[in-house]
C-alpha positions in Angstrom: 15.6 2.7 15.0 14.0 1.9 18.5 13.6 -1.5 20.0 9.7 -0.8 19.5 10.1 -0.1 15.8 12.5 -2.9 15.2 11.0 -5.8 17.1 7.3 -4.9 18.2 5.9 -2.9 15.4 6.5 -5.4 12.5 4.7 -8.0 14.4 1.8 -5.7 15.3 1.6 -4.6 11.7 1.4 -8.3 10.6 -1.3 -9.1 13.0 -3.4 -6.1 12.2 -3.2 -6.4 8.4 -4.7 -9.9 8.7 -8.2 -8.4 9.6 -10.9 -10.1 7.7 -12.2 -7.0 6.0 -8.7 -6.4 4.5 -8.2 -10.0 3.5 -11.5 -9.8 1.6 -10.3 -6.7 -0.2 -7.0 -8.3 -1.1 -8.9 -11.4 -2.5 -11.0 -8.9 -4.7 -8.2 -6.5 -5.9 -5.0 -8.4 -6.1 -6.0 -11.0 -8.9 -6.4 -8.0 -11.2 -2.7 -7.6 -11.3 -1.0 -8.8 -14.6 2.4 -8.8 -16.2 5.4 -7.4 -14.6 4.3 -6.1 -11.0 5.8 -3.9 -8.5 4.3 -4.0 -5.0 5.0 -0.9 -3.0 5.2 -1.9 0.7 5.4 -5.7 0.5 5.1 -5.7 4.2 4.9 -9.4 5.6 3.6 -10.6 2.2 -0.1 -10.9 2.8 -0.9 -10.1 -0.8 1.2 -12.8 -2.3 -1.2 -15.8 -2.2 -3.8 -13.7 -4.2 -1.7 -13.0 -7.3 -3.2 -15.0 -10.2 -1.6 -14.4 -13.6 1.6 -12.4 -13.4 5.0 -12.8 -14.8 7.2 -11.8 -11.9 6.9 -9.6 -8.8 9.2 -7.0 -7.4 8.4 -6.0 -3.8 9.6 -2.8 -2.2 9.9 -3.0 1.6 12.3 -0.8 3.7 11.8 -2.9 6.9 14.1 -6.0 7.0 12.1 -7.4 9.9 8.9 -7.4 7.8 10.9 -8.9 4.9 11.8 -11.7 7.2 8.3 -12.5 8.1 7.4 -12.5 4.3 10.2 -15.1 3.4 7.9 -18.2 3.9 5.2 -16.8 1.7 7.6 -15.7 -0.9 9.0 -19.2 -1.0 5.7 -20.7 -1.7 4.9 -18.7 -4.9 5.4 -20.1 -8.4 6.2 -16.6 -9.9 9.8 -15.1 -9.6 9.9 -12.6 -6.8 12.6 -10.2 -5.6 12.5 -7.8 -2.7 14.2 -4.4 -2.7 15.1 -2.6 0.6 14.0 0.8 -0.5 11.7 3.6 0.0 8.9 4.4 -2.4 10.2 7.9 -2.8 13.3 6.6 -4.6 12.5 3.4 -6.5 15.8 1.7 -7.7 14.5 0.5 -11.1 14.5 1.9 -14.6 11.6 3.9 -16.0 8.7 2.2 -17.9 9.3 -1.2 -16.2 6.0 -2.4 -14.8 2.6 -3.3 -16.1 1.0 -3.1 -12.7 1.7 -1.4 -9.4 0.1 -2.7 -6.4 -0.2 -0.4 -3.2 -2.3 -1.5 -0.2 -2.5 0.4 3.1 1.0 2.0 2.3 0.4 5.5 1.0 -0.7 6.5 4.6 2.9 6.0 6.0 5.3 7.0 3.3 7.1 10.2 4.2 6.2 12.1 0.9 3.2 10.6 -0.9 3.4 13.0 -3.8 7.0 12.0 -4.4 6.1 8.4 -4.2 3.4 8.7 -6.7 5.7 10.6 -8.9 8.1 7.7 -8.7 5.3 5.2 -9.6 4.5 7.4 -12.7 8.1 7.0 -13.7 8.5 3.3 -13.4 5.0 2.2 -14.7 4.5 1.5 -18.4 2.2 3.7 -20.5 -1.4 2.3 -20.0 -0.2 0.5 -16.9 -2.5 0.4 -14.0 -2.3 1.0 -10.2 -4.2 -1.2 -7.8 -4.9 0.5 -4.5 -6.5 0.2 -1.2 -5.8 2.8 1.4 -7.4 4.3 4.4 -7.6 8.0 4.8 -9.6 11.1 5.5 -13.3 10.6 6.3 -15.9 12.8 4.7 -17.8 13.1 8.0 -16.9 16.2 9.8 -17.1 14.5 13.3 -14.7 11.6 12.3 -12.5 14.0 10.4 -12.0 16.1 13.6 -11.2 13.0 15.6 -8.6 12.0 12.9 -6.9 15.3 13.3 -6.8 15.1 17.0 -5.6 11.5 17.2 -3.1 11.6 14.3 0.0 12.8 16.1 -0.2 10.1 18.6 -1.2 7.5 16.2 1.6 8.3 13.8 4.1 7.8 16.6 2.9 4.3 17.6 2.0 3.1 14.0 5.2 3.6 12.1 4.4 7.0 10.7 0.9 6.1 9.5 -1.3 9.1 8.8 -5.1 8.9 9.4 -6.3 11.8 7.4 -4.5 11.7 4.1 -6.9 12.7 1.1 -6.1 9.5 -0.9 -8.2 10.3 -4.0 -6.9 13.9 -4.1 -3.3 12.7 -3.9 -3.8 10.4 -7.0 -5.6 13.2 -8.9 -2.9 15.8 -8.2 -0.2 13.5 -9.3 -1.7 13.0 -12.8 -3.8 9.7 -12.3 -7.4 9.1 -13.4 -9.6 6.5 -11.7 -10.8 3.6 -13.8 -12.6 2.4 -10.7 -12.9 3.8 -7.1 -15.0 2.9 -4.2 -15.1 4.7 -0.8 -16.5 3.7 2.5 -15.9 2.5 6.0 -14.6 -1.0 6.9 -15.1 -2.9 10.0 -13.5 -1.2 13.0 -13.2 2.2 14.6 -14.3 4.9 12.0 -11.3 7.2 12.6 -8.9 4.5 11.1 -11.2 2.6 8.7 -12.5 5.0 5.9 -11.2 3.2 2.9 -10.4 4.2 -0.8 -9.8 1.2 -3.2 -9.9 0.7 -6.9 -7.9 1.0 -10.1 -5.9 4.1 -11.4 -4.1 4.9 -14.6 -2.0 7.8 -15.9 -4.1 10.6 -17.5 
């Protein structure tokens, strides 16, 4: 791991993910979580203050630097929380464990999104739900072309983040149906702000 990835990138991610448009979506989506919750990509813990009625939270976060930033917010929560240093493609918990899986701006950067979604299918209970907010491929050809051009450089500086993943297709190809989905641009440069958000469930 380079010095940039270890010391600079976590602080940049923490700063970028505090954007007002993202905070607004957190406040709308995260309170929908219930029961036993798994958060894929806990990051610096920015979702934590928005949980309402949950029994416990397991956070998956491979970056120990981001875990360190999250520690203060974790200590402030009333619900039990544990953090696993693991990747979403290999979740170290038993099958049929969680009522809700939360994933916000994470599927863009996992190495194998289909494998990650397969693991989510394994650990979520029948009729459990996935709460998601992800940026991805724009439907506009001009923006889509820019995403394709920028993506190699962007991925290098943004911790593997991919600008043009087809988020809705990934969910559908993995056997999920949408209970609710919204699509559209958030504030900011259009090549990085086309957003998919909503609720999904196993078919």
